[in-house]
N, C-alpha and C positions, 0 to 999 in steps of 0.2 A: 303344605301351608307354611309360609315364611313369616316368622315373627319379626316385624320391622320396627325399629326405633328411628324415626325420621328427624334429621337435623335440617332446618330450613329457614329461609328469610322471605316469607311469602310476598314476592312480587308476582307478576303474571305467570311465568312459566313454573315457578315453585308452587303456586296455588293450583295450577292444573295438575302438577305431579302429586300434590296432596290429595286432590280429588280422585286421581287414578288409584292411589293407595286405598282410599275410602271405599271405592267401588269394586276393586278387583277381588274375585272370589278366592284367590290363592294367597292373599296378603292379610295377615293379622296385624293391624296397626296397633302397637302397644304403647305408643307415646309420640308426641310431637315436641321437639325442642326448638323453640322460636327465638331467633337472634337477629341482631342488626344485619344489614346487607343491602338488599334492594330497598328496604324501608327501615325505619327505626325499630329497636327492640320492642317498644310498646305497641307499635302498629303491627309488627309481626305477630305478637301475642293475640291482638284483637282479630287479625285476619284468620289465624289458625282456629280460634274459638268460633268465629263466624262460620267457617266452612264445616267444622265438625257439627255445629248446631244445625246447619242445613241438612247434613247427612244423618241427623238424629243420633249422633255418636258423642254426646257431651261427656260420656263416661270416660272417654279416652283422655288421659291427662295432657295438658299443655304445660311444658316446663320452661322456665325462664332461662334463656341463654345469655351470651355476652352482649354487651351494648357498644363495644368498640374493639378494635384489633389489638393484638399483643404488641404491635409496633408503636402504639400510642398515637398514631397519626389520626387526624380528623377524617371522618367518613364522608365521602361525597355521595349524595343520593341523586337519583335520576327520575324525578316525577314525570318528565316528558316521555319516558319510556314506559313506566309502569302505572302511571296515573297518580293522582294526589294521595291516594291511600294504598296504592300497590295493586289494586284489582281493576285497573283500567277505568271504565266508566262506572263501576260498581262502588258504592260506599256502604260499608256495614252500618246497619241502623244503630242508633244510640242505645238500644236495649241489649245489644250484644254484650256478653260477659267478657271482662278482661281478666278473668281468673287465671291463675297459674300456680304451679308448684315450684318449690325452690330447686336450684341447680343440683343439689344432692340427690334428688329423686332419680336422676339418670342412673346412679349406682344401684339404687334399690331395684329398678327395672332390670338391669343387667343381672343382678343376683337372682331375681325371680325367674329369669329365662336363661340361666347360666348354660353356656355351650349350645344354646339353641336360639340364637338371636343374630340378626343382621342389622348393622348400622348403615343407613344411607344418609350421606351428607351432600346436599345439593346447594349449599350456600358457602359463605366464608367458613374456614375451618377453625376459627378461634375457639369456639366452645368445645369442639372435639379435641383440640390440642390440650385444653385445660383438663380434660378427663384423664389424659395420659400423664400430665404433670402431677396430678393429685392421686391417682389410683392406677398406676401402670400395671400392677399384677392383675387386678380385677379386669382391666381392659383386654387381657389375653383370653378372657372367657367369652369374648365376642367371636362368633364364627367367622364373620367376613365383614369387610367394609366396602361399600360401593360409593365412590366419590365422583361428582361432576366437577371437572376443572382441568385447567392446563391447556396447552396447545403445543403440538410437535410438528415442525416443518410446515406450519401454516401460519397466516397472520393472526395476531391477537384480536380481541374485540374491545379492549379498553385502552390499549396502547398498540403500536405497530407489532409488538412481540408478545404481549401478555394477555391472558384470559382474566376476566373480571374477578372470579372467586379467589384465585391464587393471588392476583395482584392486590386484592383487598386486605390480605394478611399473609404475605409469603412466609413470615416466621412461623405462623401456625401450620401451614401446609408442610413446611420443612419438618416440624416436630412430628406431625401425623405420619408422614411417609417414612420417617426413620424409626417410628415406634410401633406402628400397627402391622399385624400379620394378615395375610390373605386380602390384600387391597386390589380392587378393580377400579381403574381410573377411566373416566369417560371424558375425553378432551374435545376441543372444538373440531378436531379431525373428523369426528362422526356427528357430534351434536349439532353442528351448524347446518347439517342436511336434514334434520328431523323436522321437516316442514309440515305445518298444518295450514290448510287452505280455507278459503271462504266456502267452497263446495263441501268440505268436511264439516264446517260449522253448520251449514244448512242441513246436512244429513243428521247431525246430532239434534238440531232443533226439531226436525220433523219426526224422528224415530225414537228419540230418547223417552224413557218412562221414569227416569230417576229424578230426584229432587234438584239436580244441577242442570236440567235440560234447558233452562232459560239463561242461567249465568254463564255457562261454558261458551255458547256461541257468541254472546256479547263480548266476553273477554278476548276470545280468539280474533274476532273481527277488529277489535280495537288494536290488538297487537299487530295484526297484518297491516293496518294503516300506518302504524309507527314504522314498521320495517320498509314499507314501500317508499317512505320519505328518506330513510337512511340508506337503502340499497335499491335504487330504481330498477325495476325489472325482476326483482326477486319473486319466485313462484309462490311464496307464502311466508309465514313467520316460523322461525326455528324454535321449537319448544324444547330447549336444551335439556332441562332437568328430567323430563319424562323418560328419556333414553335410559338413564341409570336405573329407573324403577322397572321399566319394561324388560330390560335385559336380565333383571333379577328373576323374573318369572317366565322369561322366554330365553333360555340359555343359548339357543341357536341364533339369536338376533344379531350378535356381533362376533367378529373374529378378533383375536387378541394376540399380542406379543408380550413376552416378559422382558422387562428392562429395569435397571436401576435408574431412578429419577432423581435429579439434582434440581433444587429450587434456588434461583438467584434472589437473595434477600438484601442485596447491597444497593443503596440508593444510587440510581443512575438509569440509563436508557434500558438496561436489562432487568430492572426490578420486576419481580413476579414471573419471570420466564421459567418454564419447565424444560429441562434439558435431559436428553437420553441419547445414547449412541445408536443411531439407526444405520450406520454404514454396513453394507453387505459383508457378511463374514466377520463382523467386529466381535471382539471378545469382551465387550462391556467395560472399556477401559476407564469409564467414569466411576466405576464401582468402589464405594467406600463403606458399603454396608452389606450384610447378608440378605437384607430384604429385597425382594424383587417385586415390582409392581406389574400387575396384569393390565396392559394398556389396550383399550379398544382402538382398532385401526380401521375397521370397515364395519358397515352394518347393512342389513337387509331392509331397505325402505319399504318394500311392499308388505313385509311382515309387520313392520312398525305401523304402517298405515292401517292395516286391517285390525291389528290388535287394539290400537288406539280407538278406532270407531266401535269395535265390539264392546270395549269396556265402557266408553262414554255413552253408548246407546242402551247398554244393559243386556246385550246379547250374551255376555259373560255374567251370569247372574250370581250375586253373592248370597 
């Protein structure tokens, strides 16, 4: 059983990843840190509460994260991608609680699960960076960090070179990668192939017996239509963030390589780019730190496909 503290900004793929955490039998979700990113901080808090309420897990704390990047730049939101409230066609009812705990609750949870906790950050790294700036010693009590972000030797998805989470606050990612130990990074190299399809949505609709059996297919089909406009001919919609959760409980899902990662945080065409030395036989010449990042470079789609359906339909019973 993995004790997971999830940092997220619930747009569509983040929300599906949160649902995956809620449903998986081997994940003990100990808290949700909701921050700006795909949606505003306030909407992120509301979406997290809504999904926990559907899952009858209101006891899991929602913690208030950052409302903007460390860079001080204005955040651009994309309602045409994630829908007006971040859940595609779904709008949380007005009765949903917007309750949250203060930022300091992150440290209380880490102390409670000291040396037996995994942090998964599938959004901008702002809030996570702040934890290192405030409590660097305590953060060494976290066993491992699983991060969705970056792109290596492939195009970006928000600029020609940069991936959205890192681009949203490259200063924060730079702090995290230079401070955290035992980091696994899931870049676009693998996440862009984590397709969910309309046939998968139909299987979930027909076979699922959990409280999300209606919501998940609606959200998936909405996301697929968005991607069909963005990338004509694409076989489905990539649910980027689920990969980092699935790999946590399915160690054989991805193959990895250890590299030192540099983040470009200088304003210009390379802003938000993640850089590592992938030359054959290279000696990691970009190395300025003792920290090595475990970068996912390949993944088993068939395993991902089956695992995703098993969790979403309830074949893996919690």
